[in-house]
C-alpha positions as CSV (number, residue, x, y, z in Angstrom):
1,X,-67.5,-69.0,46.7
2,X,-65.0,-70.4,49.2
3,X,-63.6,-68.4,52.1
4,X,-60.0,-69.3,51.3
5,X,-59.3,-67.7,48.0
6,X,-55.7,-66.9,48.4
7,X,-53.2,-69.3,49.9
8,X,-49.5,-68.5,50.5
9,X,-46.8,-71.1,50.8
10,X,-43.2,-70.0,51.5
11,X,-40.7,-72.7,50.7
12,X,-36.9,-73.2,50.2
13,X,-37.5,-76.6,48.3
14,X,-35.9,-78.6,51.2
15,X,-37.0,-82.1,51.8
16,X,-38.8,-80.8,55.1
17,X,-40.9,-78.6,53.0
18,X,-42.5,-81.3,50.8
19,X,-45.4,-82.1,53.1
20,X,-46.4,-78.5,53.4
21,X,-46.2,-78.1,49.6
22,X,-48.6,-80.9,48.9
23,X,-51.0,-79.7,51.6
24,X,-51.0,-76.2,50.1
25,X,-51.5,-77.5,46.6
26,X,-54.3,-79.9,47.6
27,X,-56.1,-77.2,49.5
28,X,-55.8,-74.8,46.6
29,X,-57.2,-77.5,44.2
30,X,-60.1,-78.3,46.4
31,X,-61.0,-74.7,47.2
32,X,-60.3,-73.5,43.6
33,X,-57.9,-70.8,45.0
34,X,-54.9,-68.9,44.0
35,X,-51.7,-70.5,45.4
36,X,-48.7,-68.3,45.8
37,X,-45.4,-70.3,46.1
38,X,-42.8,-68.1,47.5
39,X,-39.1,-69.2,47.1
40,X,-37.3,-68.0,50.2
41,X,-33.5,-68.2,50.1
42,X,-30.3,-67.2,48.4
43,X,-30.6,-66.6,44.6
44,X,-30.0,-69.8,42.7
45,X,-28.1,-68.9,39.6
46,X,-27.4,-72.5,38.5
47,X,-31.0,-73.6,38.7
48,X,-34.3,-72.3,37.2
49,X,-36.1,-72.1,40.5
50,X,-39.5,-71.6,38.8
51,X,-39.4,-75.3,38.0
52,X,-39.8,-76.1,41.7
53,X,-41.7,-77.4,43.4
54,X,-42.8,-79.7,40.7
55,X,-46.5,-78.7,40.4
56,X,-47.2,-80.4,37.1
57,X,-45.3,-83.5,38.1
58,X,-47.3,-83.7,41.4
59,X,-50.6,-83.1,39.6
60,X,-49.7,-85.9,37.0
61,X,-48.9,-88.2,39.9
62,X,-52.3,-87.5,41.3
63,X,-53.9,-88.4,38.0
64,X,-55.2,-84.8,37.3
65,X,-53.1,-83.9,34.3
66,X,-50.3,-85.1,32.0
67,X,-46.8,-84.0,33.0
68,X,-46.1,-83.0,29.3
69,X,-48.9,-80.4,29.3
70,X,-47.9,-76.7,29.4
71,X,-48.1,-74.8,32.7
72,X,-51.2,-73.0,31.5
73,X,-53.1,-76.3,31.6
74,X,-53.0,-76.1,35.4
75,X,-55.7,-73.3,35.3
76,X,-58.2,-75.8,33.7
77,X,-58.3,-77.5,37.2
78,X,-59.6,-74.3,38.8
79,X,-56.5,-73.3,40.6
80,X,-54.1,-70.5,39.8
81,X,-50.5,-71.1,40.7
82,X,-48.2,-68.1,40.9
83,X,-44.5,-68.2,41.9
84,X,-42.5,-65.4,43.4
85,X,-38.9,-65.1,44.7
86,X,-38.1,-63.5,48.0
87,X,-34.4,-62.8,48.8
88,X,-32.7,-63.2,52.3
89,X,-31.7,-62.0,54.8
90,X,-35.0,-60.5,56.2
91,X,-37.2,-63.5,55.5
92,X,-40.1,-62.5,57.9
93,X,-40.2,-58.9,56.7
94,X,-40.2,-60.0,53.0
95,X,-43.1,-62.4,53.6
96,X,-45.0,-59.9,55.7
97,X,-44.5,-57.3,52.9
98,X,-45.8,-59.8,50.4
99,X,-48.8,-60.6,52.6
100,X,-49.6,-56.9,53.1
101,X,-50.0,-56.6,49.3
102,X,-51.8,-59.9,48.6
103,X,-54.4,-60.3,51.4
104,X,-53.8,-64.0,52.0
105,X,-56.5,-66.1,53.5
106,X,-54.2,-68.9,54.6
107,X,-50.5,-69.3,55.2
108,X,-49.0,-72.8,54.9
109,X,-45.6,-73.4,56.7
110,X,-43.4,-76.3,57.2
111,X,-42.5,-76.8,60.9
112,X,-39.9,-79.5,61.2
113,X,-36.3,-80.1,60.2
114,X,-33.1,-78.5,61.0
115,X,-32.4,-76.9,57.6
116,X,-33.8,-74.2,55.4
117,X,-37.3,-72.8,56.0
118,X,-38.1,-75.7,58.4
119,X,-35.6,-74.2,61.0
120,X,-37.8,-71.2,61.4
121,X,-39.5,-72.9,64.3
122,X,-36.3,-72.6,66.3
123,X,-36.6,-69.5,68.4
124,X,-40.4,-69.2,67.7
125,X,-39.8,-67.6,64.3
126,X,-42.7,-69.4,62.7
127,X,-45.0,-68.4,65.5
128,X,-43.8,-64.8,65.2
129,X,-44.5,-64.9,61.5
130,X,-48.0,-66.3,61.9
131,X,-48.8,-63.7,64.7
132,X,-47.7,-60.7,62.7
133,X,-49.4,-62.0,59.5
134,X,-52.7,-62.2,61.4
135,X,-54.0,-64.8,59.1
136,X,-54.9,-68.5,59.6
137,X,-51.7,-70.5,59.5
138,X,-51.4,-74.2,58.8
139,X,-48.2,-75.7,60.3
140,X,-47.4,-78.9,58.5
141,X,-44.8,-81.2,60.2
142,X,-42.4,-83.1,58.0
143,X,-42.3,-86.3,60.0
144,X,-45.9,-86.8,61.1
145,X,-48.7,-88.0,58.9
146,X,-50.7,-85.1,57.3
147,X,-54.2,-85.2,56.0
148,X,-53.1,-85.2,52.4
149,X,-51.6,-88.3,50.7
150,X,-48.5,-87.1,48.9
151,X,-48.6,-90.0,46.4
152,X,-52.3,-89.8,45.4
153,X,-53.4,-86.4,46.6
154,X,-56.3,-87.9,48.6
155,X,-57.7,-86.0,51.6
156,X,-58.2,-87.8,54.9
157,X,-59.7,-85.1,57.2
158,X,-62.1,-86.7,59.7
159,X,-61.1,-85.8,63.2
160,X,-60.3,-82.2,64.2
161,X,-59.2,-81.4,67.8
162,X,-59.8,-77.8,68.9
163,X,-58.3,-76.8,72.2
164,X,-60.1,-73.7,73.7
165,X,-59.7,-71.4,76.6
166,X,-61.6,-68.4,78.1
167,X,-59.1,-66.1,76.5
168,X,-59.0,-65.6,73.6
169,X,-62.8,-66.0,73.3
170,X,-63.0,-68.9,70.9
171,X,-66.2,-68.2,69.0
172,X,-64.7,-66.4,65.9
173,X,-61.7,-68.5,65.5
174,X,-63.8,-71.7,66.1
175,X,-66.1,-70.6,63.3
176,X,-63.0,-70.1,61.0
177,X,-61.6,-73.5,61.8
178,X,-65.0,-75.2,61.1
179,X,-65.3,-73.3,57.9
180,X,-61.9,-74.5,56.7
181,X,-62.6,-78.1,57.5
182,X,-66.1,-78.1,56.0
183,X,-65.1,-76.4,52.8
184,X,-62.1,-78.7,52.5
185,X,-63.6,-82.0,53.5
186,X,-67.4,-81.6,53.7
187,X,-69.7,-82.1,56.6
188,X,-68.5,-85.5,57.7
189,X,-65.7,-83.9,59.7
190,X,-66.0,-84.4,63.5
191,X,-64.7,-81.5,65.6
192,X,-63.9,-82.2,69.3
193,X,-63.5,-79.2,71.6
194,X,-61.0,-79.6,74.5
195,X,-60.4,-77.4,77.5
196,X,-57.5,-78.0,79.9
197,X,-58.8,-76.8,83.3
198,X,-61.8,-77.1,85.6
199,X,-64.3,-74.8,84.0
200,X,-64.8,-74.8,80.2
201,X,-65.8,-71.7,78.3
202,X,-69.3,-72.0,76.8
203,X,-69.5,-72.0,73.0
204,X,-72.8,-71.5,71.3
205,X,-74.0,-73.3,68.3
206,X,-74.6,-71.1,65.2
207,X,-77.9,-72.9,64.4
208,X,-79.1,-73.5,68.0
209,X,-77.5,-70.9,70.2
210,X,-79.4,-72.0,73.2
211,X,-77.5,-75.4,73.1
212,X,-73.8,-74.9,73.9
213,X,-71.3,-77.1,72.1
214,X,-70.0,-79.9,74.3
215,X,-66.4,-79.4,75.5
216,X,-64.2,-82.3,76.9
217,X,-62.4,-81.4,80.2
218,X,-59.0,-82.6,81.0
219,X,-56.5,-81.8,83.8
220,X,-52.7,-81.5,83.5
221,X,-50.1,-79.7,81.5
222,X,-51.8,-78.1,78.6
223,X,-49.2,-79.2,76.0
224,X,-49.0,-82.8,77.2
225,X,-52.8,-83.1,77.3
226,X,-53.3,-81.7,73.8
227,X,-50.7,-84.1,72.4
228,X,-52.0,-87.1,74.3
229,X,-55.6,-86.5,73.2
230,X,-54.6,-85.9,69.6
231,X,-52.7,-89.2,69.6
232,X,-55.3,-91.2,71.3
233,X,-58.3,-90.1,69.2
234,X,-56.5,-89.8,66.8
235,X,-56.8,-86.3,65.3
236,X,-56.1,-85.4,61.7
237,X,-55.7,-81.7,62.5
238,X,-55.4,-79.6,65.6
239,X,-57.1,-76.2,65.3
240,X,-55.9,-73.6,67.8
241,X,-57.5,-70.3,68.5
242,X,-54.7,-67.6,69.2
243,X,-54.6,-64.1,70.3
244,X,-51.1,-63.0,69.9
245,X,-49.1,-62.0,73.0
246,X,-52.0,-62.5,75.3
247,X,-53.5,-65.7,74.0
248,X,-53.3,-69.5,74.3
249,X,-50.1,-69.8,72.3
250,X,-48.3,-67.6,74.8
251,X,-49.3,-69.9,77.6
252,X,-47.1,-72.5,75.8
253,X,-44.3,-70.3,74.5
254,X,-40.6,-71.2,74.0
255,X,-39.7,-74.8,74.1
256,X,-43.3,-75.9,74.8
257,X,-44.4,-74.2,71.5
258,X,-41.8,-76.3,69.8
259,X,-43.3,-79.4,71.5
260,X,-46.9,-78.6,70.2
261,X,-45.7,-78.0,66.7
262,X,-42.9,-80.5,66.5
263,X,-44.5,-83.4,68.4
264,X,-48.1,-82.9,67.3
265,X,-49.1,-86.1,65.4
266,X,-50.8,-84.1,62.7
267,X,-50.8,-80.6,61.2
268,X,-51.8,-77.6,63.3
269,X,-54.1,-74.8,62.2
270,X,-53.6,-71.6,64.2
271,X,-56.4,-69.1,63.7
272,X,-56.2,-65.5,65.3
273,X,-59.3,-64.9,67.4
274,X,-60.3,-62.0,65.1
275,X,-59.4,-63.7,61.7
């Protein structure tokens, strides 16, 4: 049984949310999970919102089912799709209330764009949501290549960059990040640990604890180094251990947090140190 059985994806159906939706759906399909699609926004009296996003159309485009099949046919693929509607104005509280009652294993958010859900990043709202939710959160930029092909549904997850620091202690979050990538894409994923500073924390292997994992050292501004390394490698995913108000994310708060999430050349998976 996989470790990510419940995936939650809030969306307002804006164009900026499409990439996040296809990632949430592909992950749910691969891991045979329950996918909750949360419509966040004003009530839409003129449109049946339950028709969006186009789950069946997307699965048909990926060659997994016929678009004319009934919604119940989706379950034959091993994924359970559930839709719910959350009203404004208190978006964060509504989502947190939902998460309290559904024990999510992964939150998938759009992080780019000026409209709708994508604007949450302005003012660190997305970060606040992820921190209070205390679950691994996949931030998917709308304008950078993701690791899911929207047209064919194919996964391309080979290189994972993981910045680590002495605090939070990276071991538990690192295990969770590697678990996510291995369950999603198999054992051919290459993880590269990165520390910005002079003395890297030691991270022990699970199988051979006497042999610490190699950690690349770089000097400079943490955000710039992460983005540069992610571009040069190139990374398909950046996995970041976090510890709320005292962790790595807080060292790059405000406008620099926007830079990491908005300018990263790939999705970012933020994992609380105790998740």
